[in-house]
Backbone as numpy.savetxt, mean C-alpha at the origin, in Angstrom:
# Nx Ny Nz CAx CAy CAz Cx Cy Cz
7.54 0.06 2.06 6.61 -1.03 1.98 7.42 -2.32 2.01
6.97 -3.25 2.80 7.62 -4.56 2.90 6.66 -5.60 2.37
7.14 -6.46 1.48 6.29 -7.51 0.93 6.87 -8.86 1.34
6.06 -9.66 1.98 6.42 -11.02 2.35 5.41 -11.94 1.69
5.67 -13.22 1.56 4.69 -14.11 0.93 3.33 -13.99 1.61
2.32 -13.59 0.83 0.94 -13.48 1.28 0.72 -12.40 2.33
1.72 -11.58 2.61 1.59 -10.50 3.60 2.17 -9.23 3.00
1.42 -8.15 3.08 1.92 -6.85 2.64 1.84 -5.91 3.83
2.94 -5.30 4.16 3.00 -4.34 5.26 3.38 -3.00 4.67
2.50 -2.03 4.79 2.79 -0.70 4.28 3.30 0.15 5.44
4.44 0.77 5.23 5.07 1.56 6.26 5.17 3.00 5.77
4.73 3.93 6.61 4.83 5.36 6.29 5.73 6.01 7.34
6.94 6.27 6.95 7.89 6.89 7.87 7.98 8.39 7.61
8.22 9.13 8.65 8.46 10.56 8.58 9.96 10.75 8.80
10.72 10.73 7.72 12.18 10.76 7.84 12.71 12.08 8.37
11.97 13.16 8.19 12.42 14.44 8.71 12.32 14.49 10.24
11.18 14.06 10.78 10.96 14.13 12.22 11.30 12.83 12.95
11.48 11.75 12.20 11.79 10.45 12.79 12.85 9.75 11.92
14.07 10.29 11.88 15.10 9.75 10.98 15.49 8.31 11.27
15.23 7.83 12.46 15.57 6.44 12.79 14.43 5.48 12.44
13.36 6.02 11.89 12.21 5.23 11.45 11.66 4.35 12.56
11.42 4.94 13.71 10.92 4.18 14.86 9.40 4.08 14.87
8.71 5.02 14.21 7.25 5.06 14.28 6.64 4.94 12.89
5.75 3.99 12.74 5.02 3.81 11.50 3.76 4.67 11.58
3.62 5.61 10.65 2.49 6.54 10.67 1.38 6.11 9.74
1.35 4.88 9.30 0.36 4.45 8.32 -1.07 4.58 8.84
-1.28 4.47 10.15 -2.62 4.61 10.71 -2.93 6.02 11.18
-2.04 6.95 10.92 -2.26 8.35 11.29 -3.42 8.91 10.46
-4.45 9.46 11.10 -5.59 10.01 10.36 -5.19 11.10 9.36
-4.12 11.82 9.64 -3.66 12.86 8.72 -3.13 12.28 7.41
-2.80 11.01 7.41 -2.25 10.36 6.21 -3.25 9.42 5.54
-4.51 9.49 5.92 -5.51 8.55 5.39 -5.62 8.63 3.87
-5.55 9.82 3.31 -5.64 9.96 1.86 -4.43 9.32 1.17
-3.26 9.55 1.71 -2.04 8.94 1.17 -2.11 7.42 1.29
-2.52 6.93 2.45 -2.63 5.48 2.68 -3.59 4.85 1.68
-4.76 5.45 1.50 -5.74 4.89 0.57 -5.23 4.91 -0.86
-4.52 5.96 -1.23 -3.94 6.05 -2.57 -2.90 4.94 -2.78
-2.03 4.73 -1.80 -1.01 3.68 -1.91 -1.64 2.29 -1.99
-2.65 2.06 -1.18 -3.32 0.75 -1.23 -3.98 0.51 -2.58
-4.60 1.54 -3.12 -5.25 1.41 -4.43 -4.21 1.16 -5.52
-3.08 1.87 -5.47 -2.01 1.64 -6.45 -1.45 0.22 -6.34
-1.28 -0.25 -5.11 -0.77 -1.60 -4.91 -1.76 -2.62 -5.46
-3.05 -2.41 -5.21 -4.07 -3.32 -5.72 -4.08 -3.30 -7.24
-4.00 -2.14 -7.86 -3.96 -2.06 -9.32 -2.75 -2.80 -9.88
-1.60 -2.60 -9.26 -0.39 -3.30 -9.72 -0.57 -4.80 -9.58
-1.07 -5.24 -8.43 -1.24 -6.66 -8.19 -2.20 -7.27 -9.22
-3.32 -6.62 -9.44 -4.29 -7.17 -10.38 -3.77 -7.17 -11.81
-3.04 -6.15 -12.18 -2.55 -6.08 -13.55 -1.39 -7.05 -13.81
-0.71 -7.48 -12.77 0.41 -8.40 -12.95 0.10 -9.81 -12.46
-1.11 -10.01 -11.97 -1.45 -11.33 -11.44 -1.77 -12.30 -12.58
-1.98 -13.51 -12.20 -2.24 -14.56 -13.17 -3.74 -14.79 -13.35
-4.53 -13.77 -13.17 -5.97 -13.89 -13.27 -6.45 -13.08 -14.47
-6.77 -13.74 -15.59 -7.15 -13.01 -16.80 -8.50 -12.31 -16.70
-9.31 -12.64 -15.71 -10.63 -12.04 -15.59 -10.67 -10.87 -14.62
-9.53 -10.39 -14.16 -9.53 -9.36 -13.12 -10.26 -8.09 -13.54
-10.21 -7.74 -14.83 -10.87 -6.52 -15.29 -12.38 -6.60 -15.12
-12.91 -7.81 -15.18 -14.36 -7.98 -15.05 -14.78 -8.13 -13.59
-13.86 -8.46 -12.75 -14.19 -8.68 -11.33 -14.16 -7.38 -10.54
-13.41 -6.40 -10.99 -13.31 -5.14 -10.26 -13.13 -4.02 -11.27
-13.95 -3.02 -11.15 -13.85 -1.88 -12.04 -12.76 -0.94 -11.53
-11.64 -0.93 -12.22 -10.51 -0.07 -11.82 -10.34 1.03 -12.84
């Protein structure tokens, strides 16, 4: 995962079959469950560490 100011790029590499990391598999339908889990974890981390004290009331996590 690469984080830049205001931009988050999630990268899913298959190091066994693509050791040079040439292909990002994040949009692969076979990885949709993993992708959704990672996005949810990232959102939870962001909300819990952000400067917004009302985040618990804005989204039920």
